[in-house]
N, C-alpha and C positions, 0 to 999 in steps of 0.2 A: 242350393249342396248336393253335390253329386252321389248318387247311389253307391260308385264305393269310396263314397269317404260316409258317407250317414251310414256303412255297415262297418265303419273304425270307430264309432261315437259308443262310449257308454257312457249313459244317461246314467246319476249316481242323487238321489236326493234325497236328504237330512229330518225326519220325522221325529228325534227329537234327537235336543240334545243333557238335558238330566232327567234324575226320575222325579220328577213327578210335573215335567212341563209338562204344555198344553194339551190332549186327550186325539183332540184332534184333528192333532197336524199329520200322522200319517192316514189317514184317509184324503187329506187333503192332497196331499202327496201323489198317489196312488190316482186317485180317479181327475188328479187333474192337469194333470201331461203323460208326455211318455216317456218313464222309464226303465231302468235295468234294477237297480239296484234301488233296496231303501235298505239306509241305513237305522239305528237308533241308537244313541248312547245311553248309556242308561247311574253309569257309578262312579262312582265320587269315591273317596277313602272314606269322608263319613258314613257315606251310605253306605261300603262294604261291612267300616260298624255296625254298622241298623241292623244287616244284611248276617252278621253273622252269629249273632244273641238272638237275633228270630228266630234261624238254626238249633240252636241250642235251648229252643222255647220248642221246639216241634222241626222237628227233624225234615219234614214235608217241603217246609216252608225254608228260604232264607233268598230266593228270588224275587226279583219287582217285580208283587201280581199284578201293578198300574199293567205294563206289555203284554199281560192275558188280554185284558179286556179289549187297548186298544188297538193291540193287533186279530183280534174277531171278528172287531163291525169289520175288516177291510178283506177276511179271508178269502172270501168270493171274490174279489177285482182280481186278488190281490192271483189266483192263482187263473183266473181269466188270460192275464196279460204278460201270466209269465215271471213277473216279475219277485227279486231272489231277495229276503229280507234278510239282512246281516247286521248281527245285537250281542249286545253283551248283558243282557238283562238276565242270565244266569250264575249274576252274583257266585253266590258259595253252593250254590248248588242247581249246576249247566239241568245234570237227567229230570233235575221236577220240573223245570222249568222246558221243557224238552218236551214232559210228558203234558205235563199243565195244556200246551199249543196242540199235539195231537187229541188229546180229549177234545178243545174246542172247535178243534177242526169236523173230526168225527161229527161232534155232533153236529157244526154248523153244514150236511156234506159235502164236501169239500175236503176230508182225510185221504184217499186215493190222487188228488189230484197235487201232494208238494210231497218233499223228501224233507225235514226236522234234520240239523246235525247238530252234532253238541260238541267242542273242545274243554276238553279239562287236562289236569296235573297242575295247577298252579299252587295249586292247597296244599302247604306246607305245612299247615299244623300237625297233621300222624308226626310229624318224624322230629318232631322238636322232643326233646327230650326234659 
């Protein structure tokens, strides 16, 4: 493969396909080859209802907490390799999920080596009459 062609390639690895998927998969993807993005999918309709019930019981919850453990173990490699992570693990509480990621990154000494972004705006419950 030519150097020009290699620069055009974007390598995306899937590390999770559902909430409860194999927790070692993200590590294997990051450490197993050269990737640019690590994608982790946690959400389905039933998952959203479970996360909503968790958030109703505790406003600090409502996200896939397994994500934090799965990502924590591989954060140094993600930071070293410049891998970008895309995940919908925030469920019904993306800000809390982002803060949990930031906390484990700080604890692991890599908090200043990457940014955490959050997408919100699809929670329509507050608009219901």
